[in-house]
C-alpha positions as CSV (number, residue, x, y, z in Angstrom):
1,X,246.5,207.0,163.0
2,X,246.1,211.0,164.0
3,X,244.5,211.4,160.8
4,X,241.9,208.6,161.5
5,X,241.2,210.3,164.9
6,X,240.7,213.6,163.3
7,X,237.9,212.0,160.7
8,X,236.2,210.4,163.8
9,X,236.4,213.7,165.5
10,X,234.6,215.6,162.5
11,X,232.0,212.8,161.9
12,X,231.4,212.8,165.7
13,X,230.4,216.4,165.6
14,X,228.6,216.4,162.4
15,X,226.4,213.6,163.9
16,X,226.2,215.2,167.0
17,X,225.0,218.5,165.6
18,X,222.7,216.5,163.4
19,X,221.1,215.0,166.5
20,X,220.6,218.3,168.4
21,X,218.9,219.7,165.4
22,X,216.8,216.9,165.3
23,X,215.9,217.1,168.9
24,X,215.2,220.9,168.7
25,X,212.7,220.2,165.7
26,X,210.9,217.3,167.9
27,X,210.4,220.0,170.8
28,X,209.4,222.5,168.5
29,X,206.9,220.5,166.7
30,X,205.4,219.3,169.8
31,X,204.6,222.9,170.9
32,X,203.2,223.9,167.4
33,X,201.2,220.4,167.4
34,X,199.6,221.4,170.9
35,X,199.0,224.7,169.9
36,X,197.3,223.7,166.6
37,X,194.8,221.9,168.9
38,X,193.5,225.1,170.4
39,X,191.1,227.0,168.6
40,X,191.8,230.2,170.8
41,X,194.7,231.1,172.9
42,X,195.0,234.2,175.6
43,X,198.0,235.2,177.3
44,X,199.5,237.5,179.7
45,X,202.8,238.4,179.5
46,X,205.6,240.5,180.4
47,X,207.4,242.5,177.7
48,X,211.1,243.6,178.5
49,X,213.3,245.8,176.3
50,X,216.9,245.8,177.1
51,X,219.8,247.7,175.4
52,X,223.2,247.8,177.4
53,X,224.7,250.1,175.0
54,X,221.9,252.6,175.7
55,X,221.6,251.9,179.3
56,X,217.8,250.8,178.6
57,X,216.0,248.2,180.8
58,X,212.1,248.6,180.4
59,X,209.4,246.1,181.4
60,X,205.8,246.3,180.7
61,X,202.7,244.0,181.0
62,X,200.7,242.8,178.0
63,X,197.7,240.6,176.8
64,X,197.3,238.6,173.6
65,X,194.2,237.0,172.5
66,X,194.6,234.8,169.3
67,X,192.6,232.7,167.1
68,X,194.4,231.4,164.1
69,X,196.3,234.0,162.4
70,X,194.1,236.7,164.0
71,X,195.1,238.5,167.0
72,X,194.6,241.5,169.4
73,X,197.6,242.6,171.5
74,X,197.4,245.2,174.5
75,X,201.0,246.6,175.1
76,X,202.5,249.8,176.0
77,X,199.2,251.9,175.9
78,X,198.7,250.4,172.2
79,X,195.8,248.0,171.1
80,X,196.4,246.2,167.8
81,X,194.1,244.3,166.0
82,X,194.4,242.1,163.2
83,X,191.7,239.9,161.4
84,X,193.9,238.3,159.0
85,X,193.9,241.2,156.3
86,X,193.6,244.3,158.1
87,X,195.6,246.0,161.2
88,X,194.5,248.7,163.3
89,X,196.8,250.3,165.7
90,X,195.0,252.2,168.4
91,X,197.0,254.7,170.4
92,X,194.6,255.2,173.4
93,X,196.5,258.5,174.8
94,X,196.7,260.0,171.4
95,X,192.9,259.0,170.6
96,X,194.2,258.0,167.3
97,X,193.9,254.7,165.4
98,X,196.1,253.8,162.2
99,X,194.7,251.4,159.7
100,X,196.9,249.4,157.4
101,X,197.2,245.9,155.8
102,X,199.6,243.3,156.2
103,X,202.9,243.3,154.1
104,X,203.4,240.1,152.2
105,X,207.3,240.9,152.8
106,X,206.7,241.7,156.8
107,X,208.6,239.1,159.1
108,X,206.2,236.5,160.0
109,X,208.1,236.2,163.3
110,X,206.8,239.5,164.2
111,X,203.3,238.5,164.3
112,X,202.4,237.7,167.9
113,X,199.9,234.7,167.0
114,X,203.2,233.1,165.6
115,X,204.8,232.7,168.5
116,X,203.9,228.8,168.7
117,X,204.4,227.8,165.2
118,X,207.3,230.3,163.8
119,X,209.7,227.8,163.6
120,X,208.3,226.3,160.6
121,X,209.5,228.8,158.0
122,X,212.7,230.8,157.6
123,X,214.8,229.2,160.6
124,X,217.4,226.8,161.5
125,X,217.2,225.2,164.8
126,X,219.5,224.0,167.3
127,X,218.8,222.4,170.9
128,X,220.9,224.3,173.5
129,X,220.1,222.5,177.1
130,X,217.4,221.8,179.7
131,X,217.4,223.5,182.9
132,X,214.9,223.7,186.0
133,X,213.6,226.9,186.5
134,X,210.3,228.8,188.1
135,X,209.7,225.4,189.3
136,X,209.6,224.0,185.8
137,X,211.8,221.8,183.3
138,X,212.7,224.2,180.7
139,X,214.1,223.6,177.2
140,X,216.4,226.0,175.5
141,X,216.0,226.0,171.5
142,X,218.0,228.7,169.4
143,X,216.3,230.0,166.1
144,X,218.9,231.5,163.7
145,X,217.0,233.3,160.6
146,X,217.9,232.3,157.2
147,X,217.5,235.6,155.8
148,X,220.9,237.0,156.5
149,X,219.6,240.6,156.3
150,X,217.0,240.0,159.2
151,X,216.9,242.7,161.9
152,X,217.9,240.3,164.5
153,X,220.5,237.7,164.7
154,X,218.7,234.9,167.0
155,X,215.7,234.1,169.0
156,X,216.0,231.7,172.0
157,X,213.0,230.0,172.9
158,X,212.6,228.4,176.5
159,X,209.8,225.6,176.2
160,X,208.0,224.3,179.3
161,X,208.7,220.6,178.9
162,X,205.9,219.3,181.1
163,X,203.4,221.5,179.0
164,X,204.9,221.7,175.4
165,X,204.2,225.4,175.7
166,X,206.3,228.5,175.4
167,X,207.8,230.1,178.6
168,X,209.7,232.6,177.0
169,X,211.1,234.1,173.9
170,X,213.9,236.3,173.7
171,X,215.0,238.0,170.5
172,X,218.5,239.6,169.8
173,X,218.4,242.4,167.3
174,X,221.6,243.5,165.6
175,X,221.0,247.0,167.0
176,X,221.7,245.9,170.3
177,X,218.1,245.6,171.6
178,X,217.0,242.7,173.1
179,X,213.3,242.0,173.5
180,X,211.9,239.4,175.9
181,X,208.5,237.8,176.1
182,X,208.0,235.8,179.1
183,X,204.4,234.1,179.5
184,X,202.7,234.7,182.9
185,X,199.3,232.8,182.2
186,X,197.6,230.7,179.3
187,X,194.0,230.3,178.9
188,X,192.7,228.1,175.5
189,X,189.6,227.4,173.8
190,X,187.8,230.5,174.9
191,X,184.8,231.3,172.5
192,X,186.0,234.6,171.0
193,X,184.2,236.0,168.1
194,X,185.9,237.5,164.9
195,X,184.9,240.9,166.0
196,X,187.2,240.9,169.0
197,X,190.1,241.2,166.2
198,X,188.7,244.4,164.4
199,X,188.6,247.7,165.7
200,X,184.9,248.8,166.4
201,X,184.8,252.7,165.8
202,X,181.5,253.0,166.7
203,X,182.7,252.1,170.5
204,X,185.3,255.2,169.9
205,X,183.4,258.0,168.2
206,X,185.8,261.0,168.9
207,X,189.1,258.6,167.8
208,X,190.9,260.4,164.7
209,X,191.2,257.6,161.8
210,X,194.2,257.5,159.6
211,X,193.8,255.1,156.8
212,X,197.2,254.0,155.6
213,X,195.9,251.6,152.8
């Protein structure tokens, strides 16, 4: 009888875990499906770095324009442009821009334009819970990287259930750094030209250019 009960408990656990994974996938698929209906996405957000061991807690405001894989990111005095091939990193205080190309081995999760679809490759995902925060229903989903050598152990997404959009993303680094992005505002389907995602050196004649390609 005890053996039967143990087997039943194991089977129940396995099927419960499977159901949670399927629920997580259903939630994430809704997010990516909705994001793919938008030709462009603009987002204003806060970016927080926490490290309890180093007694660090810093918060900054940022802006993101995305169009497919292309993006322009303003954060911490740095403007990053990516046109799908080339990356320009413009440091305003230093009046300097570094030019590089995307490494095919780079972690796709680090591309800010992928926040809505990054679960599609390289992750296991688990549904955690649903709560009501900031006057909205939020669903918690954890992403666990399949690559054991990843620099982070997990990413926690909070999904706005009413809008099927990412409300926040928290990445837990193995070095103790925790990065949190919380979206304050979305705007979609604005007519951005491809030139928005390229650094225009004619507008910055005094900038030092470092071509690292």
